[in-house]
LOKERO-888339 format. One record per residue (C-alpha): residue in one letter; x, y, z. Coordinates in steps of 0.25 Angstrom, whole numbers, plus 5000, padded with zeros to 4 digits. Example, Ala and Ser with C-alpha at 12.3 -4.5 7.8 and 13.67 -1.06 7.14 Angstrom:
! residues 2
<node A,<5049,4982,5031>>;
<node S,<5055,4996,5029>>;
//
This chain:
! residues 174
<node M,<4945,4997,4964>>;
<node E,<4944,5011,4970>>;
<node Q,<4935,5007,4979>>;
<node Y,<4945,4996,4985>>;
<node R,<4955,5006,4985>>;
<node Y,<4949,5018,4991>>;
<node P,<4936,5012,4998>>;
<node I,<4935,5025,5006>>;
<node G,<4937,5035,4994>>;
<node R,<4950,5042,4990>>;
<node F,<4955,5051,5001>>;
<node E,<4948,5065,5000>>;
<node P,<4952,5075,5008>>;
<node F,<4943,5085,5016>>;
<node P,<4948,5100,5017>>;
<node A,<4948,5107,5029>>;
<node P,<4947,5098,5039>>;
<node T,<4940,5103,5051>>;
<node P,<4946,5098,5065>>;
<node E,<4932,5089,5066>>;
<node D,<4935,5083,5053>>;
<node R,<4950,5080,5059>>;
<node N,<4946,5074,5070>>;
<node R,<4938,5064,5062>>;
<node L,<4950,5061,5055>>;
<node M,<4959,5059,5067>>;
<node E,<4949,5050,5073>>;
<node D,<4947,5043,5060>>;
<node I,<4963,5041,5061>>;
<node A,<4963,5036,5075>>;
<node D,<4953,5026,5072>>;
<node A,<4960,5020,5059>>;
<node A,<4967,5010,5066>>;
<node S,<4955,5004,5073>>;
<node R,<4946,5004,5061>>;
<node L,<4958,4997,5052>>;
<node R,<4961,4986,5063>>;
<node A,<4946,4984,5064>>;
<node A,<4945,4982,5048>>;
<node V,<4956,4972,5048>>;
<node Q,<4953,4965,5062>>;
<node H,<4949,4952,5056>>;
<node L,<4956,4950,5044>>;
<node T,<4964,4937,5043>>;
<node M,<4979,4940,5037>>;
<node E,<4974,4934,5024>>;
<node Q,<4965,4947,5023>>;
<node L,<4976,4956,5028>>;
<node Q,<4983,4951,5015>>;
<node T,<4970,4954,5005>>;
<node P,<4973,4968,4997>>;
<node Y,<4962,4977,4999>>;
<node R,<4961,4978,4983>>;
<node S,<4968,4971,4972>>;
<node G,<4982,4977,4971>>;
<node G,<4981,4983,4984>>;
<node W,<4987,4981,4998>>;
<node T,<4984,4971,5007>>;
<node I,<4977,4973,5020>>;
<node Q,<4989,4972,5029>>;
<node Q,<4996,4982,5019>>;
<node V,<4985,4993,5020>>;
<node I,<4987,4991,5034>>;
<node H,<5001,4991,5035>>;
<node H,<5000,5003,5025>>;
<node M,<4991,5012,5033>>;
<node A,<5000,5011,5046>>;
<node D,<5014,5014,5037>>;
<node N,<5005,5026,5030>>;
<node D,<4999,5032,5044>>;
<node M,<5013,5030,5050>>;
<node N,<5019,5039,5038>>;
<node A,<5007,5049,5039>>;
<node Y,<5009,5050,5054>>;
<node I,<5023,5057,5051>>;
<node R,<5018,5064,5040>>;
<node F,<5008,5071,5050>>;
<node K,<5020,5074,5061>>;
<node R,<5029,5080,5050>>;
<node A,<5018,5089,5045>>;
<node L,<5017,5095,5059>>;
<node T,<5032,5096,5062>>;
<node E,<5037,5100,5048>>;
<node E,<5034,5110,5038>>;
<node S,<5025,5102,5028>>;
<node P,<5034,5088,5027>>;
<node T,<5036,5080,5015>>;
<node A,<5031,5067,5018>>;
<node T,<5037,5056,5014>>;
<node S,<5030,5044,5006>>;
<node Y,<5032,5029,5006>>;
<node R,<5031,5017,4997>>;
<node E,<5018,5010,5003>>;
<node D,<5018,5000,4992>>;
<node I,<5031,4995,4997>>;
<node W,<5029,4997,5011>>;
<node A,<5017,4988,5009>>;
<node E,<5026,4977,5006>>;
<node M,<5035,4978,5017>>;
<node R,<5035,4967,5028>>;
<node D,<5029,4975,5038>>;
<node Y,<5015,4975,5030>>;
<node R,<5015,4960,5033>>;
<node E,<5014,4964,5048>>;
<node P,<5001,4962,5055>>;
<node V,<4991,4974,5052>>;
<node E,<4990,4976,5067>>;
<node L,<5004,4983,5067>>;
<node S,<4999,4994,5058>>;
<node I,<4985,4993,5063>>;
<node T,<4992,4996,5078>>;
<node L,<5002,5007,5073>>;
<node L,<4990,5014,5065>>;
<node D,<4982,5015,5079>>;
<node V,<4995,5020,5086>>;
<node L,<4999,5029,5075>>;
<node H,<4984,5035,5073>>;
<node S,<4984,5037,5086>>;
<node R,<4995,5046,5087>>;
<node L,<4993,5053,5075>>;
<node V,<4978,5057,5080>>;
<node A,<4985,5061,5093>>;
<node L,<4993,5071,5084>>;
<node L,<4982,5076,5075>>;
<node R,<4974,5078,5087>>;
<node S,<4985,5088,5093>>;
<node L,<4985,5096,5080>>;
<node A,<4981,5109,5079>>;
<node P,<4971,5113,5067>>;
<node E,<4982,5119,5059>>;
<node D,<4991,5108,5061>>;
<node F,<4982,5101,5051>>;
<node R,<4987,5111,5039>>;
<node K,<5002,5108,5042>>;
<node T,<5005,5099,5029>>;
<node F,<5016,5089,5023>>;
<node T,<5018,5084,5010>>;
<node S,<5015,5071,5005>>;
<node P,<5022,5065,4993>>;
<node T,<5009,5059,4988>>;
<node H,<4997,5068,4992>>;
<node G,<5007,5083,4994>>;
<node I,<5004,5093,5003>>;
<node M,<4996,5088,5016>>;
<node S,<4991,5095,5026>>;
<node L,<4989,5087,5040>>;
<node D,<4973,5089,5038>>;
<node L,<4974,5082,5023>>;
<node A,<4985,5071,5030>>;
<node M,<4975,5068,5040>>;
<node Q,<4963,5066,5031>>;
<node R,<4972,5057,5022>>;
<node Y,<4978,5050,5034>>;
<node A,<4963,5046,5039>>;
<node W,<4958,5043,5025>>;
<node H,<4970,5032,5022>>;
<node G,<4966,5025,5035>>;
<node R,<4951,5023,5031>>;
<node H,<4957,5020,5016>>;
<node H,<4964,5009,5020>>;
<node T,<4954,5003,5029>>;
<node A,<4943,5005,5020>>;
<node Q,<4952,4997,5011>>;
<node I,<4952,4985,5020>>;
<node V,<4937,4986,5025>>;
<node S,<4935,4986,5010>>;
<node L,<4942,4974,5006>>;
<node K,<4935,4967,5019>>;
<node E,<4922,4970,5014>>;
<node R,<4925,4965,4999>>;
<node M,<4930,4952,5004>>;
<node R,<4920,4951,5015>>;
<node W,<4928,4948,5027>>;
<node E,<4923,4949,5041>>;
//
């Protein structure tokens, strides 16, 4: 079950990212929506309603969750840049995943991710190296620098896309 839940492994940060590391993370974030779109492009509505693992969310829920998560993360980045180590809010992912908007077409959330990531990457590219040391406090992860948050953000997109790709491979779709 662990391999289905974490097909690329659990998040493991690396200390002291270099400018090259940051650039790679920004490219990863910039490409995330296109990788996700490619992963789901030929799936049927029935396939989109398939949980990626037993007891897990459907592919459709995962995609809408990715958009919700990244919108929240974007706000955390902006607040960390404009306030002194703000406390980030959390949200009930499990309850959000049951809301009506999670039944909308996945392309809505993929398009949202594409635009949001373009805006975030533009912001990240404008930062000075010292800006990446700015922090916010996450209710679930504690104090996080923007360096660490960017790593987690990039991992999160790869993580959920890998869950979808892993399910497609197990089900022999395509």
